[in-house]
Phi, psi and omega in degrees: 000155180296158180291332183209124177239144178221149174213147185209147174215139175251130186231156176292147177284076184224142181306327179295338181288341180297313179292327176295318178296317179298314179295321178300312181299316179299316180296318179295315180299322176296317177300327181276003172100006179272121180302142185297340179262010178289143179304323182298326179297315178298319179296314180296319178300317179294317179298315178299318178301314181293315180296316180293319178300317177299317180297327180281312188279325191256008177266359173052039178074003181270358177231101184292341179220167169221157181240131174258124178241136173235141178216140176239120184248123174053031182053028183235322187230130176255126176249137177228123181222148174238127181245134173227171185263008178276133185284341185286128177281155175299148178220154180287130179269155176300152182305322181298323179286326183293349178295327182257325179199184177090012180262000184303311181291328176296315179298314180298314179300316182296311180297319180297314179295321180300326180268006179076027182256194178216156181242136176222147173236127181221149179286154174262163178297332183276358178101000176265212180208159171237127173254118187226148173240155175228129182233152172295140178265117179230122175264149177299149181294328181238146176301144178273124180295142177274168181305134179092348178260147174255145180283132177284143177226133000285157179299150176300136179090009173092349175074015174063030177090353178275136180233140178281135177264127178275147180290000000 
């Protein structure tokens, strides 16, 4: 794989763009070799949904578009960021408000920490902001069989010390 891969899409700040951003991220991860049923794909899809939703809902019409950027560096770190042109940074809402909404950043922080990643918010030169996460990139040790294929046992290459126990 290349030393550095990037993909980006700019979408209108419209609720329909959230699913488009999610599908874009899933497609890019598949192109980069991450199986569609990997846990990391689900996590990234959820994070992208939350970031895109925030870009649509909380820019108060001051950001007509948002940009989703994905980058894979040295097959080790996956970066996912959403940039909008609204200057206000995300902020923690009071608990009473979080009963109805405002939990997106909490979810993003929790998922990012669970995967050993980090979350950053930084201003853009144009006066907006980028909310980005960085996660370790881990591919499964063995290829995941697709529908209709059976997994060969033992796996090619010895299976990394794992052995199937026969009944």
